[in-house]
N, C-alpha and C positions, 0 to 999 in steps of 0.2 A: 315341774320341769326345771332343768338347770338353765336359768335365763342369762344369756350373755349381757343383758342390759344391767344386771346387778354385779357383774364382775368388777371388782376393784372399787365399787361404789361405797362399800362399808355398810350397806343395808343389812346384809346377812354375813357379818364378820365372824363367822364361826369356822373352826378348823374343817368341819365336814363340807361346808359350802365352798371354801377355796379349794379343798382337795378334790371335790367333784369336778370343779372347773378344770383343774390341772389334769385330772385323769381323762376327761373328755377330750382335752386338747391334744394329748399325745399318748394315749393309752397303748397304742400299737407298739410303741418303742419302750414300754415299761415291762418289767418281768411281772409274772402273775402275782408274786408275793408283794411287789410294790403297789400294784393296783389294789390288792386286798387291804393293805395298810392305809393307803391314801383315802380309801372310801370307808374305812372303819367298819368293815363287814367281816363275815366268817364263812368260809367255804363249806363247812360242815353243817352249820345251823342257819346260815343266812341272817337276815335282819330279824329283830323282834317285831311283833305286830305294833308295839308301842312306838318303836323307832321309825318303822315304815310310815305310821300315821303322822309323826312329826315331820318327816321329810316330804310327805305328800302335801301337808299344810304349808311347808316352807317353799317348796319348789313348784307346787301346782300340779295339775293333772298332766299325764303323758299324752297330750293332744297338740295338734298344730294350732296356731293362733287363728281365730275366726275373723275373717275380713268383714268389715261393715259394708253392707250392700245398700244401694240407693233404693228408696221407697218408690211406689208407683207415681206419686206426684212429681218427685224429682226427675224420674225417668221420662215423664210426659213433658215437663218443662224443658228437659234437655234437648228435645226435638226442635226447639226454637233456636238452638245455638248454631246458626248457619247464616252467612252473610246475605244470601238471597232472601231469607226469611226476614232479616232486619230491614232490608229495603222494602219488602212488602208491608211490614208492620208500620213503618214510617209513612209510606204512601197511603195506606188505609187510614191511619190516624189523620193525615192531612185532608184526605177526602171527606172524612167524617166532620172535621172542624169546619170545613167550608161548605157543608150542606150537601155533599155528594153521597147521600145515604146508600143508594144502589151500588155505586162503585165500592164504597167501604164494605158493604155486606158481602159482595162477591170476593173481594180480596181477603177478608177475614175468613170466609168460608174455605178458600183455597188453603190458607194457613192451617185451619183446623183439620182439614182432610189430611194434609201432609203430616201433621203431628200424630194423628191417630194411626196412620199406616206405619210410620216409623216406630211408634210405641208398641203396637201389636207385634211387629217383627222382633223387636228387642226383647219383649217379654217372653216370647216363645224360645228365644235363644239363651236367656239368662240362666246360668248354671251356678248353683250355690256351692260354696266351698265345703258343704257337708260331705261331698263326695271325697274330698281329701281326708276328712276325718274318718270316713268309713274304710279308707285304705289301710289305716293302721289300728283301727279299733277292733281288737280281737281278744280272745282269752289268752292268758299267759300262765305258765307253770313256774312257780317260784318256791324257794325255801324260806319259810318263816317259822321261827322258834323251833328249828330242827326238823320241821315236817314239810312235806311237799304239799303245796296248796295251789289251787287254780283261782286266779283273780282276774278282773277285767284289765286289759292292757293299759287302760287309762290310769290305773293305780300303780303301775310299775314306777319305782323311784330309783335314783342313782344309788348304787350299792346293793340292789337286789341281786340275789343269785338266781339266774334264770335257766331253765332246762328247755331244750328244743328237740323235736323228733321230726322224722320225715313227714312232709305235708304241712308243717307249722309255718305260720307267718311270723317272722322275727318281730317282737313287740317294741324293741328299743335298740339303740346301738350298744352292742355287747363286746366286751373284751373276752375272747374265747380262752377258756382254761383247760377244758378236757374234751377234745373232739374224738369221736369214734366213727371213722369212715364217713365223715361229714362233708357233704357237698351242698352248696347253696346256689340257687338260681338268682344271680344278681343282674340279669339282662335289663330289667326295667330301670336299674340305677346306673349301671356302668356301660351297658351295651354289650357285655360279654355274652356270646351266644351259647357257651357251654357252662354247665354248673361248675363252680369253683371249689376245688378241694381245699378244705380249711385245716390249719394246724395251729398249735399254741405258741410256738417260739416267738420271742420278741423280734422286732424288725427295726431297721434304721429309721430315724426320725423323718427323713425325706421321702419315705416310701409313698407313692401315690395311692389314692383311695382304692383304685381298681386292683392294686397289687397287695393290699393289706390282708393277707391270708389268715391273720389271727383276729380279725374283726368280723362280727356279724352286724348287718345294718338294718335298721328299722324298715319294714315294708317288704323286705326280700323274702324268698321262699326256700325252705329247707327241702332239697330234692331227695337226698338219701342220708342215712346215718343218724347220729344223735350228737348232742353236745351240751356242755354246761359252760355258762359264761356269766360275767358280772356286768350289770347295766352301768354304763359310764356316761350315757347321754340320753335324755328323754325329751319328748316334745320338740320345741323349736331348736334345741341344740343338737339334734341328730343330723345326719347328712341329708335326710329327707327334709328336715326343717330348714337347712341351709338352702336347699333348692327352692323351697317354698318362699324364702325371703328373696331369692333372686327373681322369682316369678313376680312377686309383688312389687319389686323395685324396678323391674325392666320397663322401660318407657314404651308405651303404645304409640306408634307413629300414625300420622295421618296417611291415608292411602293416596296413591297417585290421583285417583278421581277426586277425592275431597280437596287435595292440594290444588289441582287444576281448577275446580269449581270455585274455590276460595279466591284464587287469583282472578278468574273470569268475573266473579261477582264484584270484586273491588273495581276492576276496570269498567264494568257495566254501570256500577253506581256512580263513578266519576263522570262518565259520559252523560248519564241521565241528568245528574245535577247540573252539569255544565249547560246542557240544552235548555233545561228549565230556567236557569239563571239568565241565559241569553234571551229567551223568550220574554221573561219578565222585564228585563232591561229595555228591550226594543219597544215593547208595548208602552211602557211608562214614558219612554223618550218621545213616542208619537202622540202623547197626550191622553192616553187611555187611563182609566182609573186603576189605582193600586190594587184594590180588592178584586176587580175584574181580571187583572193580569196575574194576580196570585192564583186565582182559580184556574186560569188558563195554563199556568205553569204546572200546577198540580195535575191537571188533566193530561198535560204532555207527559209528565212523569209516570202517571198511571198507565198511559197508553204505551210508553216505551218499555215498561217492566214486563218481562215474559212471565205472566202470572202462572202459566201452566208448567213452567220449568221445574220447580221443586217437586210437584206431584209427578211429573214425567220421570224425573230421576228416580224417585222412590218406587214408582210402579214398574219402570223398566228393570230396576234391580230385583224387585220382587218376582217378576216374571222369570228373570235369570235364576232366582232361587228355586223356583218350581222346575225349571229345566235341569238344573244341577241335581235336584233330588231324584229326578227320574234316571239320572246317570250315576246314582249312588254316592252323591256328595251332599252332605247336609251343611248348610251355611248357618253359622251362628251369629255373624255380624254382617249386615246388609252390604256395605261397600266391598266386602271380600269377593263378591261375585265378579266385579270388574278388575280387582287388583291382580288376579292371576293372569289376566290378559296383558298386563303391563310387566309381568315378571321377566327379569333378565337372568336370574340365577335361582336354581332350586338346590338348596342344601338338604340332602336327604340322609337320615339315619340308615344304617345297613340292616341291623337285625330286626326282622319283622316288618320292614318297610320295603326295602329292595329284595330282601330274602324272605323265605317262608317262616323262619324261626322254628324249623323242624329239621333236626339233624338227619342226614340222608347218606347212606353208604354209596359212594360213587364208583369205587373200584375194589376188587378183591384180587390180591396177588398171591399166587402159590409158586412153589419152586419150579413148576413146569409151565407157567404162563400167567398172563393177566386176564381178568374178566371184568367187564364194565357192567355196572348196574344202571338200568334205565328207570325212569320215573323219579318222583321227588316227594318229599314229605312222608307222612305216616300211612298213606294209602298203600294198598297192596298192588296197585297197577305198576307193572314193570317186569323186566326179565334180567337174567344174568347171562351175558353174551361173551363168547370168546373173541379172539382177534379176527376170526373169519365171519363174525356175525351170527354164529350158531349158538343155541342155548347150551350152557354148560351142564354137565351131568352132576347134580348136587347130591347123588346118592352113593358115590364111590370116591375113594381116594382123598387127596389133600383138600379139594374144594369142599367135599362133604364134611370133613372134620373141622375145617376152618369155619364154615358156617355154623356147624353144630356147637363148637366151642363158644362162639359169640352168642348163640341163642340159649344155651343151657347154663353157661357160667354168667348168669344174668339175673338181676333182681327187679327188673322193670316189668310192666304189663301194658299191653295194647288195649285201649278202650275206645268207645264212641261217645262223644259229648255233643249234644245238640245236632246230631246227625253228621258230625265230622269226626274223622279218626284222630286219636290223641294218644298220649302215653302217660302212665303213672310211674314216676320214678325218674331216673337219669335219662335225659333225651339221647345221650350217646348209646345207652343200652337199648333204648327204644329203637334206634336206627338198626342195631344188630338183629333185633327180632324181625323188623320189617324186611331186611334183605334176605333173611333165611326163608321167610314166607314167599318172597318173590321167586326164590329158587325152587320152590315146590315143596319145602319142608312143612309138615303139619306140626304146629307148635304144641299141640296137645298129644297127638299120636307119636310123633318122632322125637319129641323132647320130654315132655312131662311123664308120659307113660313108658316110653322105651328106655329112658335114663332117669329114673327117680333119684332126686338128690339125697345124699346121706350126710354130707358135711360141707362146710365152706370156710375158706380163708378170705375175709373181706379185704377190699383194697385199702392200702394205707400208703402214706407218702414215703415211709421207710421201705416198704416191700415193693411198691410200684407195680403190683399185679394183683389180680384176684384169682382164686382157684376154687374149684368145687369137685367133690368126690361123688360119683354116681354108681348106683347098682345097675347091673345088666340082668333083667329078669330071665330066669332059666339058666344062668351061668354062675359059676363060683368066682368069677373074676369081676373086677370093677374097672371103671374108666375115670381117669383124672383129667379134667379140662382146666385150661388157664387162659387168661387174656391180660394184657398189660402193656407197659412201655416196651418199645422194641428192644432197646439196648439191654434192659434188665431181663426180660424174658429170654432173650437170646443166650444169656449166660447160663441159663438152666437147661438149654437144649444141646444135645449131642448128635441127634439125628434129625433128618427132615423127611417128609412124606412126599412121594411122587404122585402123579395123576392116577396110577393104578393101585395105589395103596402100599407099594413097597417102600422100604426105608433105605436111606443112604446117609453118609455123613453130612452134616449141615454145612452149607456154604455161607459162612457169616458175611463175607464181603459182598456177595450177591444180594443177600437180604438187606444189609445196611444201605447198599446203593439204591435198591428199589425203594426203601423207606425214605431216603433222602429225596429222590425224584418226586415221590408222592407229596412229601411235605413242602417241597419247593412250589408245587402247584396250589398251595394253600389248604391242603387237606390235613385232617387230624388222623394220625396213623396209629393203629393198635395191632399188636402181634397176637397170634393165636397158637396154642400148643395143646398136646394131649399125650396120654400114655395109658395103655392097658396095664393094670396092676393087679396083684393078688389081693385076697381079702385081708391079709395080714399087713399090708402096706401101712406105714406110719403116716398119720394125718392128724396131728395133735392140735391143729388150730393156730399154730404159730409159724410153721415152716413145712417144706417138703423135702424128703430125703432121697427122692428119685430123680434122675435126669429125664427130660421131656423130649417129645418129638415135635419139632416145629412144623406147623401145617400151613401157615400163610399170614398175610397181612390184610386188614380191612381199613380202607381209607374213606373218611367221611367229611362232609361239610354241610353247612346250612345253605341250601340251594337258592339261587335267584328265583324270584317269582316268575311264573310262566310268561307273563306279558311284559315284564319289566324291561327287557332288552329292547323290545320294539318301542316301548314308551320312551326310553332314553333316546333312541334314534329319532323318534318324532319330535322330541323336545329340541334336540340338536338341529334338526331340519328347520324348526321354527325359530332358530337363533337363541334358544334358551340353554344356558350352560347348566349341567347337572354336576354337583359336587357331593361326594360321599363323605359324611362327617360322622364318625363312629368312635365308640370307646373300645372296640375290639382291636386285636393285634394287627400289625401292619401287613404281615404275610397273608393272613386271611382276607383282610380288606382288599389287598392288591389282587388276589386271585378272583374274588367276586367282581371287582371293578373291571378286570380284564374280560370276564364272561359277559358283562353288560355293555362293553364298548366304551366305558368311561375313559380308558387310557388310549383310545385309538389316535388321538391327536397329540400323544406324547406328554400328557399332563404329569406333573410331579406327584410324589407320594410323600406327605409330611406327617410326622408324629407330634404328639403333645409336647414332647421334649424339644423338638425343633421349634415349635411355636413359642415355647417359654423363653427360648434364647433370642428370639427376634425382637429388635427394638420396635416400638409402636409405630414409628414413622415408616418402617419398611414393610409392615404387615400387609397393607392393601395391595401393593404390587406383587408380593410373593403369593398371596392366596389366589390372586387372579390366575396365576400360571399353574397352580396345583389342581389336581382332580380328586385326590383322596387325602383325607385327614384321619389318622388312626390314633388310638389311645388318647383320645381327647377328653378332657374333663368338662363338666357342665359350664364352668366359668369360661373355658376356652371356646366352647360352642357359641356362647354369647358374644365373645370377643370376635369370632369369625364373622358372625352376622353383622356386627358393627363395622368390621373392616370392609366387607362387601358393600355395605351402604355408603361408607366413606368414599368408595370408588364410583359412586353414582348409580349403583345397581338397585333394582327393585327385587327384594329377596323374599322367596317363599321357602320356609323351613318345614320339612316333614319329619315326623317322628312318632313314636308310640310310648316311649319310656318316661319315667320321672325325670331322667337326666336331660330330656329334650325340652322340658317345659319353659325354662327361662328364655331359650332361643326362640321357641315358638311365639312367646309373648312379644319379644323384641322385633321379630321379623315383620316385614310389611304384611305378610300373611302367613299365619301358622296353620299347618295342615296335620291333623292327628288321625291315627288309625282307629276305626270304630270297634273292630272285633278284638284285636290284641292290645289296643292302646289303653294305658292307664287313665283313670279319671283325672289325674293331675294334668296329663297332656291334653285331654279333651277340653278341660276347663280353660287352659291357656290358649287354645287354638281358635282360629277364625272359621275353620272349616274342618269337618270330620268326614273321612271316607268310610262308608258303611261296609264296604267289601275289603278294606285294607289293601287294595290293589293299587300299586304305584301307577299302573296304566290309567287309572281314573283321573290322575292329575293331568294327563294329556287332554282328556275330555274337558277337564276344568279349565285348562288354558284356552282351549278352543271356545268354550262357552263365554269365558271372560272377555276374550277379544270380540266376540259377537255382541256382548252387552255394551262394550265401549263404542263399537261401531254404531250401534243403534242410538246411543245417547248423542254421539256426534252428529248423526243424521237429524235427530230431533232439533238440536241446537241450530244446525245449519238451516233447517227448515223454518223455525219459528222466529229467529232474529230479524230477517228481512222485513217481516210484517211489523214488528215492534219499532224498528228503526224508521220505516216508512211512515208509520202513524205519527211518530214524533216529528219527523221532518214536514209532513203535511201541515201539522198545526203551526210549526215554526214558519213555514213559507206563508201561510195565511196571515200570521201576525206581522211578518215583514211587509207583505203587500197591503195590509190593512183591509183584507177581504174577509168575507164570511167563511167560517170553517167548513171545508168540504165534508168532514166527518165529525160528528158530535161525540163527546166522551162516552155517552151510553152506547152509541153504535160501536165505538172502539172496544168497549168491554164485551159486547156481543161477539164481535169478530174474534177477539183473543180467547175467550172461554169456550165458545162452541167449536172453533177450529182446533183448539188444543185437545179437546176431548174426542171429538168425532174424527179428526184427521191425524193430528200429530201423534197421539198416543198409539195409533195403529202401527207406527214404526217400531214400537217396542216388541211387536210380534214378528218383525221381519226375520226370515231365516238367516243363518250365518252364511257369509259369502264363501264361495268355493276355495278361494286362495288364502283364507285367514291363517292357515298353518303353514303356508309357504313363504310368508313374509317375516322379516325380523321383528322383534318386539319394538314397541314404540319407545323412542328415547324419552326417559323420565323427565328430561329438561325441556322437552318440546312442549309448546303451549297447547291448550285444548283446541284452539282453532289455528290451523296453519295459515300461512300467507295466501295460498291459493283459495282456501275456503273463505277467508276474510274478503278477498276480492270478489268471490262469487256472491257472498252476502251483500256486499255493496252494490253489485250489479243488479241483483233482484230488487234491492231497496230502491235503486234509481228507477227501475222499470215500474215499480208500484207507485212511486211518487209521481213520475211523469205521466204514466197511464191514467192514474186517478184524477190528476189535475186536468189533463186533456179531456177526458170523458165528462168530468164535472162542468168544465167550461163549455164544451160542445152542447151539452144538454141545456144549460142555461141560455146559451146563444140561440138555440132553436126552439125556444118557447116553453121549456120545462119549468115547473115550479122548483123552488129551493129544495123541498122535501124529495121530489122526484130525482133531482140531480144528485142529492146526497145518497139516495137509495141506489142509484146506478154506481156511485163510487164504492159503497159498501159491498155490493155484489161483485164488483171488479176485484176488490181486495181478496174476497173469498175464492173467486174463480182462479186467480193467479196462484193463490196458496194451494188450491186443489191440484192444478197441473204441476206445480213445482214439487208437490208431495211425491209424485211419480218419479220426478228427476232425482229426488233425495233417497229413493229406495236403494240406490247404489251411488256413491259419490264419485265413482270412477268409470263405471260401465254403463252402457245404454240400457234403457228400460226393458227392451225386448229380450236382451240377453239373460235376464234373471227370471223371465216368465211373468206375464201379466197376472196370472192367477195363483202364483206361488204364495201370496199373502192375501187370503180371502178377507181378512179383517179390514184391510184398506178398502176393498170394494163395499163392504157393509158401511164403513164410516163415510164414504162418499155419498151413499144413498141417504144416510141420516142427515148429513150436512146439506144436501140438496133439498131435502124436505124442510129443514130449518130455514133455508133462504127463501123458499116459496112462502113459508109462514110469515116471516118478518116483512116480506114484500106485499103480500096480498091479504092477510088477515087483519081486520080492523083493530082488534085488541093490540096486536103487535105494532100496528101503525101508530097507535096512540102512545104506547110505551116508549118506542124507539124513534119517533118522529120520522117515519118512513111513509112511502106512498107507492101505489101500484105503478109498474112501468110496462111499456108496450113491447111487442116482440122484436121490433127493430133495435131497441136498446139492448135486448139480450144478445142479438147478433153482434153488435159492437163489443159487448162484454166478452163474448166467446172468442171473437176475432183477436182482441188484444191479449187474452189469456193464451191462445194458441201461439201468437207471436212471441210471447214471453217464454213459452216452453221450448220453442225452436232456438231462441237465442241462448238459453241455458244449456240445451243439449249441445249446441255448437261450442260453447265455452268449455263444457265437460270434455269434449273430444280433444280440444286444443290443450287442455291442462291435465290430461289423463296421467302423464308421466310425472307430474309435479306433486301429486297428492299421495 
């Protein structure tokens, strides 16, 4: 491959090496002869096998560079790269050093479980760049030693003369020399929804990639025709290779969740270390031993650390992955589940994402009226309706011959692939076949049999139309049909056909006005014409000698997806801005955006040229006001994502093409299409939509918000216990009293309640108003001020309640073990009732349904059984230093828990509007 790393380095200081570099850099602006000379090749004979071998050895294979992937050990260790895990590891090591083997074992067990869950999820999602290699690894036809040969595309070298035909995948970047009715589908690379007609003429140096009609790009598909070109760039130097480098260099950002958890973990670590230091200092000041106080400080730290939080985060996200999969969204990276819930801007590609990527005739205009075509895509569902809503008669007059010209003067074919309708050939011609079938024409009986083709004039850029000559069985006359550019075909017409089939002089002004109105609506317009001719009519393959009869216009577009408009409205209702970012033309993009409601608020339409002229400092403000970005290059898509992020947005980028991959990687979350998406896009994305439906993103946003809500609920539920446990120990040290709760009892509380109670919040259904509220401010902390106040309130209730009950029991004759057992059970009882408060942070428990989350009821039953075991089973009494308690103690425990529930419920009601 021609490697940019070697340009100017002197490593391959040969004329061919530098010439290949120059040709690749600007071959579209060079004449064919200049390209041939610069690459030392021959159009008639191609390269010799010997020279091709030398160039292959010099430049390497025509493949994209292979990325180094992390091995399983690295990926497993990577799961430790989290601040909360650091805290747990330090606490576990400290517990181990000071003889707290049980504590250390539990903590390290939590870390191990968290590592395994994250490792398994990442392993499932890991996509090798071999898919990128497969995208361009095909067979190629080249000239070698004057003969046509088929070689692996890996072995194509700069200077090879390459031949392509309809259906071929272009093996390298080619400078086109001889096109023959050549149209290429470049939608995956540029976003252009219609195959591009190619020509050989040289172009200005500044011509954008999407407009370089004399270039064929690696990985694109030949729709129709044939061509011969010279390979000017291979491997990493192709446009596909350039995008590959952009993908590799695009920085992957931390998600809102990971950013907030990192901040939260730092604050939590600081608080825990401060409490432990205060505890140690106070104890030593009171004359207690340094070793004893160090052990107490470690116990406080272990108690204050929410051991269940890392596992809860991973499991909650994993449950979200399952829910998303059921809604046809596959998560490749675990935090992406939550990220969509934080999204403030969705930057969506047009072709294949917001639209079907299936050209569809929307209107048929004849000299006597307009007909609208219903349905979309290549399916036969739909009708041809006149202005009154009645079905048009497609078997007589202008409508009949307009539809027949589109269907018979046509080289495409309709097929079914994987149970879905599709087209072989030019999608525009496929659309003409579909609309004829919707009107009731039988493509076999009314076209192939009734009008067998005798000859054809293929479309060319010079001619600007296609014409075919057909026999009429049983008659000595023939029919000539034509379709093409309106202005060009109209010059060949002297008559126009009316609805009843009669002829009259063509009204050129009316035709041009109708075409302009249709084009203004973002439709691609083709003119249709016909004429009955005698058998001696000249049709020599280069021109037509007879004037034609104009029959009508057919206007088509790539229609919006069926549910896309509703999904856009839902996103707007949820406060999420939707921006169309496409490589297609501005008029087409504007029309589709209007249909989808993207311009309802008066958003601007900007082109790639507009963006290129904007200073970097002005870009964030300008892009916020725009709704549509057209004719945008891959680099500009990446720049747009960065501009949105510079304005503080959380950006989701959707797309399906190669040109979307760098922006997908750079966005906070990249969303690729599963059916129509390229492997490049899927590999760069965090999430893949298996149904390619933009409406699935609405579901993904809803699920993401639900996941974040449930994580917030878990944190709001677990932190009061950890804080209270730490403060209970601190108060005991300050007072010089015996600990009301021992370290082993603290670990029992933390681990059993986290598993049996807290994790049940991960199964909490989404709240009804999740899509009626605006997205969370990315700058807003994980815990808002009202939630922090609630956490402190519950912590105070736990500390005060446990000390009161502990002191009451001791004062009334209970042993130390019995008093501690009462305190342990009070902690769990308050956590249990507080769990029901946390099922919704703003609404009362009864408004969401007591039985709407049956997992919680099961968890309560398990936790209750565990508390009875630790209280009454001798083996647990020995392990955890507990003792059986009497019924009146349980009444006091339940009474205090009920009081805590009522206080929190009252606080929730007072603060409902603040959260």
